[in-house]
N, C-alpha and C positions, 0 to 999 in steps of 0.2 A: 555517109555511112547510117545515118539515123533514118533518111528517108528510103533507102535501103532495106533495112529492119522493117519499114512500116509497110514496104511493098511485100514483101513475104510473110508478112503477118494477114495480108491481106490474103494473100494468096492459100494460106489452109484454115481459112475462117477462123481467127486468133475465139471470136465469142460463141461462135457454134459449135466450136471443138471441144472447148470448157464447158457446154452444156450437155455436152455427147458423154463426156468421162464421168460428169458428175451422174451418170445413170449408171455409169460402169463401178464409179465411187459405191451407188449405192446398192447394186448388187452384191459387191463384196461384203460392206458392213451389214447386209442383211443375211449373208450366210458363213460369214467368219465364226468359229469357236475360239481359237488360239491367231489374237492378231500378230501380223507380221508387218513388221515398219519396212523392211524390206522389200517384202512380196507389196505392200501398198503402193510405193513409191514407183516401184518398178510397173503397176497399173496404172497410175497417175502418166507416168510420164510414157510411156508406151503405147497406153491409150492415145493421147494426146497426138501424138508423132504419128500413128496411123490413122488416124481423123482425119490430120492435116495432111497427108497425103494423099487422099482418098479424094479429099477438096480440091488440093492442087490440082490431079490429073483428070477431075472433072471440069476445072477451069479451062486447061488446055484443050480439050475436046469441043468444049462450046464458045472458046475464046471471040470465033465470027460472029457467034448469036447471041451472044453477050452484049454485043455492041447495037444490037435492034431493041434493044431495052433499057427504060429509065434505071432501074432499078440496079443491073450491074454493068451497065455503059463503064461507069468510072473504075473497074475494078482493075488491075494492073497489067494485065495482057492487052484488054482492048485499048488500054491507053497508053500502051507501049512503054510501060514504066519498068519490065522486064519483059527479056525473050521467049522466047518458046524453051531454047535450050535450058537456058537458066532456072526456069520453070521444070521443066522435065527432071533435071539433075538434081535441084533441089527436091522434089517431090520423092523421086526415087531413093535417095539418101535417109530423107527421115523417115520414110514407109521402112525400110531394110533395116535402120536402127532401136523404130518403133516393136517391130516383130522379134529383130534379135531381145531386145530387153524383155518384152512379155515371153519369150521362150527360157528364161530364170525364174520363172513360175510355176512351179511343180516341172520340172525338167522331164524330158523324155526317160524314160525307165528302160526301153529295151533296144533291140538294133534296129528292129524295123520300125519303131515309133520315130519319127524323124523330129516330130516338133511339141512343143508341148499343146496340150490343148487350147490355151490361153492363146498361143502365137496361131494355131490352128485357124480360131475364129476371128482372129486380126487378120488373117490373110483374106478369109472368107468374104470378110464382109469389104474388103479394097477391091475383089476381083467384080465381087455385083456389083458394086457401087461405079465402078468405074467401066466395064467391061459388058452390063448388062443393063442397068437403069439408066443411065448417059446415054446409049445410043439408043434407046427405047424410048425416051421422050416424045422424042420427033414420030414415032412410028403410032404408038397406042397406048392407051390410056393404062394399058394393062403394067406399064411402067410403075406406078405408084403402088402396085401390088408389090412388085420385084423390089424396087425402094424401100419396102416397109422391111424386107427380110435383114439388108445390111444396115436399116435403121435401130431395130430391135435388138440388135445382137450384141451392144455395149451392154446392157441391162443384165444380160444372159451372161458375158465374158467376164463381167465382176463377182456373180455367183459362183462360175466355174472358175475361177482366179484363186477364190475362198475354200472351196471343196475339192476342189480336182475332179468334179464329178459333173454328169448333164442332170440327172434325175428329172423327175415330176415337178419339184418345184423349178428347176431353172427351166423348163419346157415351159412354165405357168406366165412367170416371167418376160420371156419371152413372148409369150402370146399375148400379156396386156400391153407392152409396148408396141409390138405391134399393129394391133386392133386401133390404141391410139391413134396412129399415124393416118388412119384414113379419116375422121371428122377433122383434123390437123391440116391434111394437104388438100383437101375439100377446102377450107375454108380459103387457105393461099392462093389455091387455084381460082377459086370466084374472085377475090379482090383483085386478083392480076390477071384476070381474065384475057383483056386486050394486050397487055403485055405480052403475056405465051404465045397467042396465036401468032401477033406480029412476028416472032421468032419462030414460027412455027412451030412451038411445042404441045403436046395433046397430053393436056393433065387433068383437064374437069370431065369427069365421069357423065358421060350424055352428049358429050361437045358443047351444053349451052348452061347457063344458069336457070336452074328450075327447080321441082320438087322431086326429080331423078335422085340427081346429087344429095341434097338434102335429105331425103330418106335411106339415102346410102350411108349418110354421118349418123341418124337416129340410131340405124338397125347395128353399125360399126361400135357407138358408143354404148349402146345396152350392154351387146356382147364383152366389151372391154370391162364395164363396171361388174357384169357376173364373175368374170373372171379373174378382178381384182378382190374379189370378197371369197373366191376358192380354197384359199388355206385356213379362214376360220372356218369351213364347213368339212374339210378333211380331217383338220387336226392330227398332222401326221407329227414324227416326233421329230423330223428334223427342222419343222419351220410350221407353226400355225400361229394365230393371231387373237389377240383378246377381243374379248365382247365390245369395247372402247373402242378401237383399232377398226372392227366391223361396222360400229352406229356410223364412224367418220367419213368412212369410206362409202356407205348408202349416201349420205348427203350430200360429198363431195359429188358422187358420180351423179346424182337426181340431179344438180344443180348444172353440170356438166352435159346431163341428156335433155335438159332443159334448153339450152342454148342452140343445141342441132334442131329440136321440135319448133324455135321460133324463127330460125334458120328457113324451116320447112313451110313456116305458115304466113313468113312475109315475101321471102325468097327476094331479099334487098341485098345491097352492099353493106349495110350497116350492122346487120344481123350476121353477116359475116364474117366481118371485123371483131364483132364480140365474140364469136366462135372459135374464131384466132387465137385472140388475147384468152380466152378461157382455157384452151389445150396450152398453149404456155405456162400458164399458170396450175394448172391440173398434174400435169406430170411429176415436176419437182415434191409439189404438196403432197399427193400420193406415196410417193417415194419415203420423205420423211415420214410421213405415218408410220409405213413398214418400216422405217429404221427404230423410231422412236421405240416401238411397239416391241421390237427385238429386244432395247437394253434397258427399257423402264420395268 
């Protein structure tokens, strides 16, 4: 029983799902005016289950390719610790339950409104991740662009759950996390280039380690930092940043950009690992700055 729980936790990528939910929590806290414990818990549990469902379906589709990579060869499906049928039913059930829970956040109001906005974005993230991003990984690096869309939805989902509106702010939050994923994925694809190629995945822009993917990392990192300080520049009533948050974001952003520049200059694995770690550190720090500025 305990071992089965462990395998299902691996299937839904427990730690990754938690980090994704943190983005949704951040979006909610940034947008909320009247905090609702009920909606907050629905977002956490529903978002976690939806993310876990997408991860489960992804592993089902890639189970034969996961065998070819050291990083993924010990997953429950390649190791046959779970059957494909069990994994499919589990992913289907938790996905449906997650969407059901998200549907109670600002529930549908009209006859033709089939689901809440939160549930809609949750469903969209599953469909794009499983039916578009996953198969595209073996066809083209365009998959990274497609995968960045569901990857950026959680931040937006949190805002929508809090406000029940997309708005300019929601679009900005989406854009920041969308752009962040390019340096993040470039670094991962760089470090794992040999394994990805062995499994037939086309993840590194340009196909080879070099200045091209590093330059793309710099460009998207700069665009991301600019997007992150937009709320300070516009000073809209729904959300704006203080000068203190602006300074912190600029400093944090310049640090992150410097990691991409270092990769461009050296084009080595050490710099790529540094960029990967920096991307993992940057995202929650940036979100925490937004949250603290909202409430302090």
